[in-house]
C-alpha positions as CSV (number, residue, x, y, z in Angstrom):
1,M,-78.8,-2.1,41.4
2,P,-78.5,-1.1,45.1
3,V,-78.8,2.6,45.9
4,A,-76.5,4.0,48.6
5,L,-78.4,6.0,51.3
6,N,-75.1,7.5,52.5
7,P,-72.8,8.6,49.7
8,H,-69.8,8.2,52.0
9,H,-70.6,4.5,52.5
10,P,-71.7,3.0,49.2
11,V,-73.6,-0.2,49.0
12,R,-71.6,-3.1,47.6
13,S,-72.9,-6.1,45.8
14,P,-72.1,-9.5,47.3
15,A,-69.7,-10.2,44.4
16,A,-67.7,-7.0,45.3
17,E,-67.5,-8.2,48.9
18,T,-65.7,-11.3,47.9
19,S,-63.2,-9.8,45.4
20,S,-59.6,-9.3,46.3
21,S,-57.5,-6.3,47.2
22,Y,-54.6,-5.1,45.1
23,L,-51.4,-3.1,45.8
24,V,-49.9,-1.0,43.0
25,G,-46.3,0.2,42.8
26,Q,-43.0,-0.4,41.2
27,D,-40.6,-3.4,41.6
28,G,-36.9,-3.0,42.3
29,E,-36.2,-2.5,38.6
30,G,-38.8,0.3,38.1
31,H,-41.5,-1.8,36.4
32,W,-45.1,-1.0,37.3
33,V,-46.8,-3.9,39.2
34,A,-50.3,-4.7,40.5
35,V,-50.4,-7.6,43.0
36,E,-53.3,-9.2,44.8
37,T,-52.6,-8.9,48.5
38,G,-52.9,-12.7,48.9
39,G,-50.3,-13.2,46.2
40,R,-52.7,-15.2,43.9
41,A,-52.8,-12.7,41.0
42,G,-51.1,-9.7,39.5
43,G,-49.0,-8.5,36.7
44,L,-46.4,-6.2,35.2
45,F,-47.5,-3.1,33.3
46,R,-46.1,-0.5,31.0
47,T,-47.5,2.4,33.0
48,R,-48.8,3.3,36.4
49,Q,-52.2,4.1,34.9
50,D,-52.3,0.6,33.3
51,A,-51.5,-1.1,36.7
52,I,-54.2,1.0,38.5
53,R,-56.8,0.3,35.7
54,Y,-56.2,-3.5,36.0
55,A,-56.4,-3.4,39.8
56,C,-59.5,-1.3,39.7
57,V,-61.3,-3.7,37.3
58,E,-60.2,-6.7,39.4
59,T,-61.6,-5.2,42.6
60,G,-64.8,-3.9,41.2
61,C,-63.4,-0.4,41.0
62,R,-63.3,0.1,44.7
63,P,-60.8,2.9,45.3
64,D,-60.0,1.8,48.8
65,D,-58.8,-1.5,47.5
66,V,-56.1,-0.1,45.2
67,P,-53.5,1.6,47.4
68,M,-50.1,2.6,46.2
69,A,-47.1,0.9,47.7
70,A,-44.8,2.9,49.9
71,G,-41.7,1.1,48.6
72,P,-40.6,-1.5,46.0
73,I,-42.9,-4.5,45.4
74,R,-41.4,-7.9,45.1
75,F,-43.2,-9.7,42.3
76,K,-42.3,-13.3,41.4
77,L,-43.5,-14.8,38.1
78,S,-44.2,-18.5,38.3
């Protein structure tokens, strides 16, 4: 496991570098949503905590990659 020399800039594994970023927020109907920024993945969740947990797991738990949306998120199920 890599060790970070600077705690403000942790070392990331190559797998973490290739993972996606997610955005968490609510859709127009108030459902909690986590959406991959490229639109390739995501889901609807019961709670804000569930949406954040999913996004965290999908991004390798990188806090910078799980921002909260400023407004409603449009989420289309296909």
